[in-house]
N, C-alpha and C positions, 0 to 999 in steps of 0.2 A: 529096339526100333522094329515095327512090323509094317506090312502092307497087305492089303487085300484087293483083289480084282472082282470079287463076287459078292459084293455088298455084305462083307461081314462073315460069310458062311466059311471061308478058309483063310487062315492068316499066315503069312510068310514071314519068318524071323530074318530080318536083313544082315544083321551083323556085319556092317560096313561094306556089303557087297553092292556092286553098280547093276541096277536093273532098269530096263526101259519102263516108261510110265504111259499108261494107256487111258484113254477116257473111261472115268469110273474108278480110276484107282484111288484108295485112300491110305494116307500114311500116318501112323500114330506113333507117338513116342512116349515112352513110360519114364524111365529115370534119366535118360540121356537125350541128346540133341541129335537132329539129322540135318544134313545139308543136301539140297537137292538142285542140281545144276541144270539149266534148261538149254536147248540148241542155241540160242542167241546170247548165251554168256550170262543170262540172268541167274540169280542164285536165291533160293528159298530155304530159310533155316527154321526147322520145326523145333521149337524150344520144348524142354521137358514137360510132360503131361499136356501135350497138345496134339491137334490132328488137323490135317488138311485134306481135301478132296479135289481131285482133278476132274472137273466137270467136261472139259473139252481140252484136247491137247494139239489139234491141228486148226489152221486157219487162225482166228482170234482165240488163243488159249484162255481158259477160265478156271481159275483156282478158288474154292471157298474155304474159309477157316471154319472147321467144324466146332472146335472148342480150343481154349488155351490162347498160347502167344506164338507169333510167326513173325520173322523178319523178312522183308523183301529188299533185295539189293537188285535193282533192275538196270538193265542195260538201256541206255538213252533211246534206242530204236525198239524196245520191247512193246509188244501188243498185249502183254499180260495185264 
């Protein structure tokens, strides 16, 4: 599992670490899956060989699926 904050110039290997998500962050999975928990309790599961990008994280958050498959388990009050 990898994440980038600079449009793919530098990739960070996550290895189970918890990191904050900023606008523009992209998360990619290769062989495994990743679970991303949001402040409101919603959960995004990025399945193997998939990627998501956080276009906006404050206010009304926006997440786009770049490629692959993603499961969204949203809290009833989620604005996502």
